[in-house]
C-alpha positions in Angstrom: -56.5 10.5 -2.9 -57.6 7.4 -1.6 -57.0 5.8 1.6 -54.6 3.8 0.8 -52.4 7.5 0.0 -53.2 8.8 2.7 -52.1 6.0 5.7 -49.0 5.9 3.6 -48.6 9.7 4.2 -49.4 9.2 7.6 -47.2 6.4 8.0 -44.0 8.1 6.2 -44.8 11.2 8.3 -44.4 8.9 11.7 -41.6 7.7 10.6 -39.9 10.9 9.5 -40.8 12.3 13.3 -39.5 9.7 15.0 -36.2 9.5 13.1 -36.4 13.6 13.6 -37.0 12.5 17.3 -34.0 10.5 18.1 -31.9 13.0 15.7 -32.4 15.7 18.4 -32.1 13.2 21.2 -28.8 12.5 19.8 -27.6 16.3 19.0 -28.3 16.7 22.6 -26.4 13.8 23.8 -23.8 14.7 21.5 -24.0 18.3 23.0 -23.8 17.7 26.8 -20.9 15.0 25.7 -19.0 17.9 24.4 -19.5 20.3 27.5 -18.4 17.5 29.3 -15.5 16.6 27.6 -14.0 20.2 27.1 -14.9 20.5 31.5 -12.7 17.1 31.5 -9.7 19.0 29.3 -9.8 22.4 31.0 -9.3 20.7 34.1 -6.5 18.1 32.7 -4.4 21.1 31.6 -4.9 22.5 35.1 -3.1 19.7 36.6 -0.5 19.4 33.9 -0.1 23.6 34.6 0.6 22.7 38.3 2.7 19.7 38.2 4.7 21.3 35.5 7.3 22.6 37.9 8.1 19.1 39.7 10.6 17.5 37.5 12.9 20.7 38.4 12.3 20.0 41.9 12.6 16.7 42.2 15.8 17.2 40.8 17.4 19.6 43.8 15.6 17.2 45.8 17.8 14.3 44.3 20.4 16.6 44.6 20.2 17.1 48.4 19.6 13.0 48.7 23.0 12.6 47.3 24.9 15.4 49.1 23.7 14.1 52.5 24.2 10.7 51.1 27.9 11.2 50.4 28.0 13.5 54.0 27.2 10.5 55.9 29.3 8.1 54.0 32.3 10.9 54.7 31.3 11.0 58.8 31.1 7.6 58.9 34.4 7.0 57.7 36.1 9.4 59.9 34.4 7.7 62.8 35.9 3.8 61.5 39.6 5.8 61.1 39.0 7.6 64.4 38.6 3.9 65.8 35.1 5.0 67.6 32.9 1.9 69.1 30.0 1.6 67.0 28.7 -1.8 68.4 28.2 0.2 71.9 26.8 3.2 70.1 24.6 2.3 67.3 24.3 -1.7 68.5 24.3 -2.5 64.6 28.0 -2.2 63.1 27.6 -4.2 59.8 24.5 -2.2 59.0 26.2 1.1 59.5 29.4 0.0 58.2 27.8 -1.5 54.9 25.8 1.7 54.0 
């Protein structure tokens, strides 16, 4: 073997070692990214599980607020029919009567 062959083989060995090192670094980085994404996915699933009953309770609260609104309007109508003086009682007849 001549000197040119040995230098060529050393050059190829250095290039292969550098490529292998880069591939190992990429593999470690991808492993870390995979672990982090797995942790994020578990966190998101936990949040989804904890917020799952929210729409049900929002509907219940909406029904309660609607019932309160209807009861308040009914009380306002009764008060207006009785001739109550809202101007002195509340100071803003137009706002109370408009709602």
